[in-house]
N, C-alpha and C positions, 0 to 999 in steps of 0.2 A: 504494500500500500504506500503510495507516494504522498508525502505531506505537502500541501499547497500553502504557501505563505501569502498573507494578505498583500494586496497591491499597495504601493506607496508612490505617489506622484513625484516626490523628491528623488527617488531612485531613478525614475525615467529622465529627469533633468541631468543627473550626474552621468548617466549613460550617453545621452546626446552630446554632452560636453566632452566626454572622453573620445567619442567618435570624431568630433570636430578637431580635437587636439591631435589624435592619431592620424587623421587625414592630412593635417597640415605638416606633421612631421614626415609622413610618407612622401608627400609632394616635394618637400624640401630635400629629402634624401635622394629622390629620383632626379631632381634638378642638379644636385651636386654630382651624382653618378654620371648623368648625361654630360655635364661640363668636363668631368675627368676623361670620359670617353672621347670627347671632341679634341681635348688637348693631346691625348695619346695618339689620336688619328693624325693630327697635324705633325707630330714628331716621329711618326712611324717611319722606319727605314726599310726600303726595299733592297733585297740582296739578290744579285745575279752572279752565278758562277759558270765559267766556261773555260775554253782553251784558246789561247792566242799568243803570239810573240814567242812561240816555242815553249810555253809554260802555262801553268794554271793561272787564271785571273779571277779576281773577286771584286765586284762592284757593289758598294753599299752607299745608297744615296737617299736623301729625304728632300721633299719640296712641298711648300704650301701653295705653290702656284700652278703646278702641273703634276700629272701622275708620274711619280718617280720611276716607274717601270719604263716609261718613254725615254727618260734620260739615260737609264742604264743600258737599254737596247741600242741607243744611238752611240754610246761610248763603245760598246762591244763591237758594233759594226765598224767603227773607225779603227779600233785596235786590229781587227782582222785585215782591214785595208792596208794598214802600215806593215803588217806581217809580211804580206806578199810583195808590197811595193819595194821594201828595203831588204828583201831576202837575198842571200848570197847565191842561191841556186834556182829559185822559182823563175820560170820563163817569163812571167809578167813583171819581174823585178827591174827597176830602173838601174839598180846597182849592177846587176848582171849585164845589162845593156852596155854600161860604161866599161866594165871589165872585158867584155867581148870585143871591144873596139879600141884596143891600145893604140896610143900615138895618134888618135883622132879626136877632134872636138866633138863632144856629144851635147846637144842642146837638151836642157832639163827644165822642169818647172821650178817655181820659186821655192817650194817646200824642200825639194831635193837639194837644190843649190845651197840653201841656208843650212840644212843639216850637215851636209858634207863639209861645208866651210867651217861650221861650228866644231865638227870633229877634228879638223886640222888645227883649229885654234887651241883646242884642249891639248893636242899633241905638242904644239909650240910651248904652251904654258907649262907642261910637265916634262919638257926636254925629251919628248919621245917615249916616255913611260906608257902613256896612252897613245896608241898609233892605229888609225883606221885602215892601214895598208898591210896588215898581217895576214891577208887572205891566203896567200900561197903557203904560209907556214901552217895555218889552220887546216888547209887541205891536206898538207903533208902528214899531219898528225891524225887526220880523220875527224876533226872537230867541225865538220860542215855537213849539210844535208841531214841524213838520218843516223849519223855516227856509226855507220856499218863497217867502216874500214879503219877503226882505231888501231894504231900501232906506234912503235917507237922507231922513228926514222934513223938512218945512219948519220953520222956527223957530216959526211960529204953532202948528203941531201940537204941537211939544214943549212950548211954554209952556202950552197947554191941558192936556196930559197931566200936567204938573207940578202943576197945580191939584188933581189927583186922586192925589197921591202924598204919603206921610208916615206913618211908623209910629204916630204918635199918633192916627191915625184908626182904629186897631184897638182895640176895647174887649173887656174880659174880665169874665166873671161867674164868680168863683171858686166861689161856693156851688153853682151849678147846672152848672158846667163848660160855659159857652156862650161863643161868640165872635161879635162883630158888627163888620162893616166899614162905615164911613160915608164920606160925601163922595166916593163913587164910586171909592174905592181898590180895587185888586185885589192880593191876596196872591200872592207867588211865593216858594217856598221853595228855589229852585234853588241858592242860595248857602249852604245849610246841610244840606239833606236827604242829600246824598252823605256828608258827615261823620257824620251821625247813623247812616246805614246801616252805615258802617264800624265805628262803636262798637257797634252792635247785633251785628255779625258776631263781634266779640270776645266779647261776652256769651254768644252762642249756643255758640261753641266751648268756652268755659269751663263752660257748663252741662252739656255732654257729658263733659268731662274738665277738671278744674281745673288739670291740669298740661299741657294741650295747648300746643303751640308752633307758630309760623309767623307768617304775615302775610296781610292781605287788601289788595288794590290795586284802585282804581277810577279810571280815567283819570289815573293818575300819583299820586294821593293814596294814602297807605299808613297802615294801622293795624296795629301789632304785636300779635300774639296772645301770643307768648312768645319768649324768646331762642332763637336757632338752636341746636339740639341741647341746649337747656336752659341754655346758659351763654354763648354767643357773640353778638355784635351782628350784626344784619342790616345789610348795606352798601347804601345807597340813593343813586342818582345824581341830581343836580339837573340837569335838562335845559337845554341852551342854547336860549333862546327864539327864536333866529334860525338854528338848525341842528339836526342830529341828534346832536351831540356832548354829552358830559357836562362841565359846568363846575365841579362840586364833588362830593365824596362825603361822606355823613354816616353815622354809626354809631349804630344804635338797638337797645337791648334791650327797650325799652318805649315807650309813647307813640304819637305819630302825626306825620305830615308832610303838608302840603297846599300846593299851588302854584296861584296864580291868574296867568294870563298872557294877553297880547293875541293869542297864537297859537292859542288853543283853538277859539274860534268867531268868525270874522270874515269880512268881505268887503272888497273894494277897489274904490273908485270914484275915477277921475281920479288914481290914484296914492296915494290916502289910505286907510289901513287903518281900518276901523270894526269894533270888537269889541264883545262882549256885556257887558263889565263897565262898566256905566253909572254915572256920578257922579250920585247922587240930587239934588244941589244944582243941576246944570245940565241934566240930561237927555241929555247927550252922553257918548260913551265917555270914560272917564278917561284923562288924558294924563300923560306924564312918566316912566313906567316901562314896562318890557317884561314883567317878572314879579316876583312876590313869593312867597317860600317861607317857610312858617311851621312850626316844630316846637312841639308842645304836648303836654300830658298826654293829651288826648283829641282825636279827629278832628273832633268837632262844633266845638270851639273853633278848631282849626287851619283848618277850612274857612271859617268865618265871618270870622275875622280875616285870612285871606289876601285875601279880597275887600275888606274894609275897608282893609287895609294898601295894597292896590293903588290904591284911590281916594285915600287920604291921602298916600301917599309922593310922588306926582307934585307935590303942593303944597309939602310940607316933609318930605323923607325923613329929615332929621336928627332931627326931633321924633319920628317914628315909631320910629326906631332906639332912641331913649332911652326912649320911653313903653311900647312893646309888651312888653318883658320884665316890666314891672310887672303886666301882665295874664296872665302865664304863657306868653307867646308869644316865641319866639326866631326872628329872621328874617334872611333874605338877600334883598336887593333888587338886581335888574338894572335900572339906569336906562336911559332912552333913550340910544342910542349904545353901550351895552354895559358901561359902568362898573359895578362890583359894590361894594355896601356891605352890611355885616352888623352885627348887634349883637354886643357882646362875648360875650354868653351863647351865641350861635350857634356860636362857635368851640369851645365845649366838646364839640360833637357831631361835629366834623370829623376827630377822631382817636380811635382806639380807646383 
């Protein structure tokens, strides 16, 4: 038997008041939740992964003006364009066209002319430690195409290839925008094209939305598009060249970081590691360091100087640590054996 309590009009007023209060709180909570969802949507990052420039690429971008997927796909398309345009072996490559017509002026577009000229300027700046004319040497070692013919050449073969190496064998005709290679040299832009592609990626993102943020990564090299959520630094790990661990973290709101290491492309013969970063003065893989990481304002500079730094640091890392900041490059060097050296300026990026 259920006991029925007498009705009380005051109870009904309390119940209505509770309903009104509850409804107000509910609407307020929904409004806050909706606002949070809208904020999250504006800050949401779109991520695209693919393969270009001979390595894996990762594009992370956010925009409040346009669908970030549109930006990411445009960046990837341009990266693939640069891949074949500046390839050493692709039949569509303008580099191959120049190399296939030695001692002849080859008319090129402004982009090609500027990039090859920049490569030779970095060669001049680094006294040839970075040299875009090591194509014959790379061919000799098998570090071109699909790396199907990796081998240790004879000293005689290397000496012969060295006769056909040297950035001063690249001539420029500014008036007619033409390039000529002489003395049998072959241009290879592998040490700078990736950095250039990353800089192009940022330009493309900002052409869609000047306030776009994010970053683009290609084989471990990173170009910042804009700070995380518009104000925070991106945290980038520096890889251990002899393992999968991270040996350092850097914080970047802008600029770029690039690493050259003997662990990227290499083969081992009789216990000796032979990698693709060749010393243009000897024709052999550079020795003395395991990796060099460069932070710079742009990825083209970081890419070229990480290669040059790798070649130079094995001979005199102290000079490199002192000189490179004057070129706008802040570096961390992992010497053979694992010891780490860095410029004083590099330390500025190690903490937020």
